Structures are given as structure tokens and as C-alpha cells.
C-alpha positions in Angstrom: 25.2 23.4 -3.4 22.4 22.0 -6.7 22.8 24.3 -10.0 19.2 23.6 -10.6 17.6 26.4 -12.1 16.2 28.7 -9.5 12.9 29.6 -8.0 13.6 33.4 -7.9 11.5 35.6 -5.1 11.0 39.5 -5.4 12.0 40.7 -1.5 10.8 44.3 -0.4 9.7 44.0 3.3 5.9 43.7 2.3 3.3 41.7 3.3 2.5 40.4 0.5 6.2 39.8 -0.5 6.7 37.7 2.5 3.7 35.7 1.4 4.8 35.6 -2.4 8.1 33.2 -0.2 6.1 31.4 1.7 4.1 30.1 -2.1 7.7 30.2 -3.5 9.0 27.9 -0.5 6.3 25.1 -0.9 6.6 25.3 -4.9 10.9 25.3 -4.2 9.7 21.9 -2.4 7.9 20.1 -5.2 9.7 20.6 -7.8 13.2 19.7 -5.6 14.7 23.4 -6.7 16.6 26.1 -4.8 14.9 29.2 -3.7 16.7 33.3 -4.9 15.4 35.6 -2.4 15.9 39.0 -4.0 15.3 42.8 -3.6 17.2 45.1 -6.0 17.6 48.0 -4.2 18.6 51.8 -5.5 20.8 52.9 -2.4 21.6 56.7 -4.1 21.1 58.1 -6.9 24.4 58.1 -9.1 25.6 61.3 -8.4 24.6 62.0 -5.0 27.3 62.0 -2.1 26.2 60.8 1.2 27.6 62.6 3.8 25.2 60.7 6.7 25.8 57.3 5.7 21.7 57.0 4.8 22.9 54.3 2.3 24.3 52.1 4.4 21.1 52.4 6.7 19.1 51.4 3.6 21.3 48.5 3.3 20.8 47.1 6.3 17.7 46.9 5.8 17.2 45.7 3.1 20.0 42.6 4.4 17.6 42.2 7.2 14.2 42.1 4.8 16.0 38.9 2.5 16.6 37.1 6.5 13.1 37.8 7.5 12.5 36.3 3.8 14.4 33.5 4.1 13.3 32.8 8.1 9.6 32.9 6.6 10.0 30.1 3.8 11.9 27.9 6.5 9.4 28.5 7.9 6.7 27.1 5.3 8.7 24.5 3.6 12.4 22.7 3.5 13.9 23.6 -0.3 16.7 22.5 -1.0 18.9 26.1 -0.7 17.6 29.0 0.2 20.0 31.9 -1.2 19.8 35.8 -0.9 20.5 38.2 -3.3 21.1 41.7 -2.5 20.9 44.2 -6.0 21.2 47.4 -6.7 19.2 49.3 -9.7 15.7 49.7 -11.0 13.1 46.5 -9.5 11.5 46.0 -12.6 15.0 45.7 -14.7 17.1 43.3 -12.2 14.4 41.1 -11.8 14.0 40.8 -15.8 17.6 40.3 -15.5 17.3 37.3 -12.4 14.2 36.5 -14.8 17.1 34.6 -17.4 18.8 32.2 -15.5 15.2 31.0 -13.6 13.2 28.3 -13.7 10.1 31.0 -11.9 10.3 33.8 -10.8 7.9 34.3 -7.9 6.3 37.9 -7.1 3.7 40.0 -4.3 0.9 42.0 -5.9 1.4 44.7 -4.1 4.7 46.1 -2.4 5.5 48.9 -0.3 4.4 52.3 -1.6 2.2 50.3 -4.1 -1.2 51.9 -4.1 -4.3 50.3 -2.1 -7.1 50.3 -5.1 -4.6 48.0 -7.3 -4.8 44.9 -6.9 -1.9 44.4 -9.1 0.9 46.7 -8.5 3.2 47.6 -11.9 6.2 46.0 -11.0 4.2 42.4 -11.0 3.0 43.4 -14.1 5.9 44.5 -16.1 7.6 41.8 -15.1 5.4 39.2 -15.9 5.3 40.8 -19.9 8.9 40.9 -20.0 10.4 38.2 -18.1 12.9 35.3 -19.8 10.6 32.4 -17.2 7.2 32.1 -16.5 6.5 34.3 -13.8 3.3 33.6 -10.6 1.7 36.6 -9.2 0.4 36.0 -5.9 -2.4 37.4 -3.8 -2.5 38.0 0.4 -4.0 35.6 1.9 -6.9 37.5 2.7 -7.1 38.7 -1.2 -7.6 34.9 -2.4 -8.5 31.4 -1.6 -6.2 29.2 -3.2 -6.4 25.0 -1.4 -3.8 23.1 -1.3 -6.5 21.1 -2.6 -8.2 22.3 -6.0 -7.0 22.1 -9.5 -4.8 23.8 -12.1 -6.7 25.1 -14.2 -4.7 26.1 -18.0 -6.3 28.1 -20.9 -5.7 26.6 -24.1 -6.1 28.4 -27.6 -3.5 27.2 -30.2 -1.3 29.9 -30.1 2.6 28.9 -29.1 1.9 30.9 -25.5 -0.6 28.3 -24.9 1.6 25.6 -25.3 4.0 26.3 -23.0 1.1 27.4 -20.5 0.3 23.4 -21.3 3.6 22.5 -20.5 3.8 24.4 -16.9 0.3 23.3 -16.1 0.7 19.7 -16.3 3.9 19.7 -14.7 2.4 21.6 -12.0 -0.8 19.2 -11.5 1.2 16.7 -12.1 4.1 17.5 -8.7 0.9 18.4 -6.6 -1.1 14.9 -7.5 -4.3 17.4 -8.3 -7.2 17.7 -12.1 -6.1 19.9 -14.9 -8.4 21.9 -15.7 -7.9 22.6 -19.5 -10.1 25.2 -20.6 -10.6 26.4 -24.6 -13.5 29.1 -25.6 -14.6 29.9 -29.2 -15.8 32.2 -28.3 -14.0 36.4 -28.6 -13.6 39.7 -28.0 -12.1 40.0 -31.7 -15.5 37.8 -33.4 -18.6 38.1 -30.7 -19.9 41.7 -31.7 -20.0 39.5 -35.7 -21.5 36.9 -34.3 -24.0 37.9 -32.8 -25.0 39.9 -36.0 -25.4 37.6 -37.8 -27.2 34.2 -35.7 -28.4 32.1 -38.2 -25.4 31.5 -40.1 -23.6 30.3 -38.0 -23.5 26.2 -37.2 -22.8 26.6 -33.4 -23.4 22.7 -33.0 -20.3 22.2 -35.9 -18.4 24.9 -34.4 -18.6 23.4 -30.4 -17.2 19.9 -32.3 -14.4 22.2 -34.0 -13.9 23.5 -30.6 -13.7 19.9 -28.8 -11.2 18.5 -31.3 -9.3 21.2 -31.2 -8.7 20.7 -27.1 -8.5 17.3 -27.5 -5.3 17.5 -30.7 -3.7 19.9 -28.3 -3.8 17.8 -25.5 -2.9 14.3 -27.0 0.9 15.0 -26.5 0.9 16.0 -23.3 -1.6 13.3 -21.3 0.2 10.8 -23.1 3.3 12.5 -21.4 2.0 12.7 -18.1 -0.5 9.7 -18.2 -1.2 10.2 -13.9 -2.8 13.7 -14.1 -6.7 13.2 -14.6 -8.0 16.3 -17.9 -10.9 18.0 -17.6 -11.8 19.4 -20.5 -13.8 22.2 -20.6 -14.7 24.0 -23.5 -17.6 27.3 -24.2 -19.0 29.4 -25.8 -17.2 32.5 -23.9 -15.2 34.7 -23.9 -12.0 33.3 -22.3 -10.7 35.7 -18.7 -14.3 34.9 -18.3 -14.0 31.2 -18.4 -11.3 31.0 -16.9 -12.1 33.2 -13.9 -15.5 31.4 -13.8 -13.6 27.7 -13.1 -11.0 28.7 -11.0 -13.4 29.0 -7.7 -12.0 26.4 -6.5 -8.4 26.4 -8.5 -5.3 27.0 -6.7 -3.0 27.8 -10.1 -4.2 29.7 -12.8 -2.0 29.3 -16.1 -1.8 31.0 -18.6 1.1 32.0 -22.0 1.1 35.6 -21.8 -0.4 36.2 -25.4 -3.1 34.4 -26.9 -4.0 33.9 -30.0 -6.0 36.9 -31.0 -3.1 39.5 -29.2 -1.3 41.7 -31.5 2.6 40.8 -31.7 3.3 44.0 -30.5 1.8 43.7 -26.8 3.9 41.6 -24.2 1.2 40.7 -22.4 -2.1 40.0 -23.7 -6.0 41.3 -22.3 -6.4 37.5 -20.7 -3.3 37.6 -19.2 -3.7 41.0 -17.6 -7.7 40.4 -16.4 -6.9 37.5 -14.0 -3.3 38.9 -12.9 -6.3 42.2 -12.1 -9.3 39.2 -10.9 -8.0 36.3 -10.3 -9.0 33.9 -6.7 -5.9 32.3 -6.8 -2.5 32.7 -8.0 -1.2 33.2 -11.8 1.7 31.5 -13.7 2.0 33.6 -17.2 4.2 31.5 -19.5 6.0 32.8 -22.6 7.5 31.0 -25.5 10.7 30.2 -25.2 13.0 32.2 -26.5 16.1 30.8 -29.0 
């Protein structure tokens, strides 16, 4: 049995979760990592006496979901190891607890009982906001186009979470053998109105040049560490989410920090990462900085 950190997948019996399992199985194969399939089950409320044995029926159903998920994983990839885990508790908390020892947590965008109008359910958003590890959110095939030959796209803004996102993105591009699109923008919602009001006082060419220099500086060490990764630098006058979405049409993965440079420090998940979770045409990996 391997001692490597596993890729954890939330399983709930939904088609969305099974799609996440398949994506995670391929990821585990690429990373030579074990796959841990987890279902968090609230069997009966505290103090409830289950005279009819409904709890046993629910547990059996949950175990069937885990077996189904394991079969789905084996059908598409050959991970080092597949482990299934049935645990009781609150779903989001259970998955966040699992993330403490995980290499990554992978979730479907919507589970059983999710509202159809919500592109990403509350469990996925909550776990992405509070997990100890990177979190990848995967939509069903009909809602996304994620070709295996497409590039990896990463948002770069100079923040600590952006640095963590670059580490993840470079590794993801390297193991896939695809280009990395590093996107940096120099117009965001905090400054847009001010700059529009004072167009004659801004040297746009100088701002663009400084943004290009910043991106080159941020990428230098990572390009040295991953010399085989083809890096395409993209610097644009635009808002971060819109620019990332524009360059993700053919991407197989978008990587973004959980909180960017302009986000309020009290927020666990910034507006850019939330927007991408709801609108991206491919899986989105949300990265938090390393915790001490």
C-alpha cells in the first residue's frame, strides 16, 4: 500500500460525482497517486431511534454508490490504488477534514438534490473555500468541453495564492505534456472606474510594460524548474475572470488562487475563483496557499 497523499473524490451517487471520479482517476494515473473515494453520510438525526432499520438501508445504498464509483474509476484509468471510505457527518465538513491529508479534492459541480439552475452547488463552493488542499470542480460532460490536448490556464496576479496556483499549474501542464497559458490582467474591478475617469493621466503603454515585466518575473523561477513546459504569456487590459474565461475555450484545466490580490482578506473565496467555478467551460482547480 502506498503512503503517498491521495486524490480524494466526493461520491454521492449522482452522475456529476461519477464524472468527477473519472476525471480524478485519470489525474491519479498521471500523478501516480492513490485514489480515495469518500461518501459522507448522515444516517439518522441525533436522538432518533431507528426501529425500522432505515439506517441500515441507507448505509447499504451508500456502499453501493462507493462500489459504483470504484468501478467507474477502474474503467477509465489505472490508479496506483483505490480506497473507498464511508464516513458519517456533515458533508462539507467531512470533505474539508479529508482534504487535510489529500493531494487534491475533486468534486462534481452538483450532487443529488442540487438545484438545476445552480451550475455549481453549495457543497463544492464551501469545500473550495475552506479546504486544506487544492480543490478541483468538474462539470458533467454535457456542460463542458475539456479536451485532453488543450492547454492548462493559470491566473497570475502576484498574490500568495497566485504563487501557489502557479506551482500547481506548472506541474499539471508538465505531467500532461501541454502548454501553459499564464494570464495576467492589469485592470480589475477595484480600479476600473478610476482609470476610465482619468484616461489622459494614465500612460497605458507604461502600465502594459510593467505588467509584462511582473509576469515575466513571477514565471522565471517556475520556468527554470519546469524547462519542458511551453509557457505562453498573456498580458491584457481586462478583468481577471473575463480574461481567463476568454482563454479557456479549448483548455482542459483552469487553475486559480482562492483569493486574489484585490480580495478582502476576510473572504475565503474571491470573486474571480467564484466566477470561474460557475462559468468555466472546463474543470477549475482552486488553490489555497500553504498553511503553517
